[in-house]
C-alpha positions in Angstrom: -4.1 -6.2 -15.5 -3.2 -8.9 -13.0 0.1 -10.6 -13.0 0.7 -14.4 -13.5 1.7 -14.6 -9.8 -1.6 -12.9 -8.7 -3.8 -15.1 -10.8 -2.1 -18.4 -9.9 -2.1 -17.5 -6.2 -5.8 -16.8 -6.1 -6.6 -20.1 -7.8 -3.8 -22.2 -6.2 -2.6 -23.3 -9.6 1.1 -23.9 -10.1 3.1 -23.0 -13.2 6.7 -23.9 -14.0 9.5 -21.8 -12.5 10.8 -20.5 -15.9 7.7 -18.4 -16.4 7.9 -14.7 -15.4 5.7 -14.4 -12.4 5.5 -10.6 -12.6 4.3 -10.6 -16.2 0.9 -9.1 -16.7 -1.8 -11.2 -18.3 -3.5 -9.2 -21.0 -7.3 -9.6 -21.3 -8.1 -10.2 -25.0 -11.4 -10.3 -26.8 -10.2 -11.7 -30.1 -9.0 -14.9 -31.5 -6.2 -16.3 -29.4 -4.3 -19.5 -28.7 -2.5 -21.1 -25.8 -0.5 -24.1 -27.0 -3.0 -26.6 -28.4 -6.0 -24.6 -27.2 -7.7 -22.1 -29.6 -10.2 -19.5 -28.3 -12.6 -18.3 -30.9 -15.1 -15.4 -30.3 -18.7 -16.4 -31.2 -22.1 -14.6 -30.9 -23.6 -15.0 -27.4 -24.6 -18.6 -27.5 -26.5 -19.4 -24.3 -25.0 -22.8 -24.4 -27.3 -25.7 -23.6 -26.4 -27.6 -20.5 -23.9 -24.9 -19.5 -22.8 -24.9 -15.9 -21.2 -22.2 -13.8 -17.4 -22.4 -13.7 -16.5 -23.6 -10.1 -13.9 -22.0 -7.9 -11.5 -24.9 -8.6 -11.9 -24.3 -12.4 -12.5 -26.7 -15.2 -9.9 -28.7 -17.1 -10.9 -27.8 -20.6 -8.0 -30.0 -22.0 -6.9 -32.6 -19.5 -3.3 -33.7 -19.0 -2.6 -36.7 -21.2 0.5 -38.6 -22.2 2.7 -36.6 -19.8 1.3 -33.3 -20.9 -0.3 -30.5 -18.9 -3.9 -29.5 -18.5 -5.4 -26.2 -19.6 -7.6 -25.0 -16.7 -10.4 -22.4 -17.0 -11.0 -20.0 -14.0 -13.1 -17.0 -13.5 -11.9 -13.7 -12.0 -15.2 -13.3 -10.1 -17.2 -16.3 -8.9 -20.5 -16.7 -10.7 -19.6 -14.7 -13.8 -18.9 -17.5 -16.3 -20.5 -20.6 -17.6 -19.1 -23.4 -19.7 -21.1 -26.0 -21.7 -21.0 -28.2 -24.7 -20.0 -26.6 -28.0 -22.8 -25.9 -30.5 -20.3 -26.7 -33.3 -20.0 -30.1 -35.1 -16.2 -29.6 -35.4 -14.4 -32.6 -33.9 -11.9 -30.2 -32.3 -14.7 -28.1 -30.5 -14.5 -28.5 -26.7 -17.2 -26.2 -25.4 -18.6 -22.7 -25.1 -17.5 -20.2 -22.5 -19.7 -17.2 -21.7 -18.4 -14.7 -19.2 -19.5 -11.3 -17.9 -16.1 -10.6 -16.2 -12.6 -11.7 -17.4 -11.8 -15.4 -17.3 -8.4 -17.0 -17.4 -6.9 -20.2 -18.9 -3.9 -21.3 -16.9 -1.3 -23.8 -18.1 1.9 -24.9 -16.3 4.1 -24.4 -19.3 2.4 -21.5 -21.1 1.3 -19.4 -18.1 -2.0 -17.5 -18.4 -4.3 -16.2 -21.1 -6.9 -13.6 -20.2 -10.3 -13.7 -21.9 -12.5 -10.6 -22.0 -16.2 -10.7 -21.2 -18.2 -12.3 -24.1 -18.8 -15.7 -25.7 -16.1 -18.0 -27.0 -15.8 -21.5 -28.5 -12.8 -23.3 -27.1 -11.3 -25.7 -29.6 -8.4 -28.1 -29.8 -5.8 -27.4 -32.4 -5.4 -30.1 -35.1 -2.6 -30.9 -37.5 -2.7 -32.6 -40.8 -0.1 -35.3 -41.3 -0.7 -38.8 -42.8 -4.0 -38.5 -40.9 -5.8 -35.7 -39.2 -5.1 -35.6 -35.4 -5.4 -33.3 -32.5 -2.3 -31.5 -31.2 -1.2 -32.4 -27.7 1.1 -30.3 -25.6 
């Protein structure tokens, strides 16, 4: 496993100083979450209009209202694609397919490792007086 410092250095992505740089990022193949981002395993989807994840990554949730973005990176160039979600869920962001581990980095939450496979990335929602997406 790679450490947070190793992954952020390779991608030039900065995280907040309170995070443990020497912490290893586990590579998980099940349901996982990072703040307001949910990663759901799905059957291989071969997403329509999927594109390779570039070296600079993809902001799967942008920074809004003073928050921080969740950025998707690959561990090996050319081993992951990201495209529109096949789901009709309002919180569905897109489908990641990777043949090598991928990482989601976030300045406050650090890193999440994603094992090879297919995953739908979703926004977390909350139910209050009205349904709304969580923003962190």
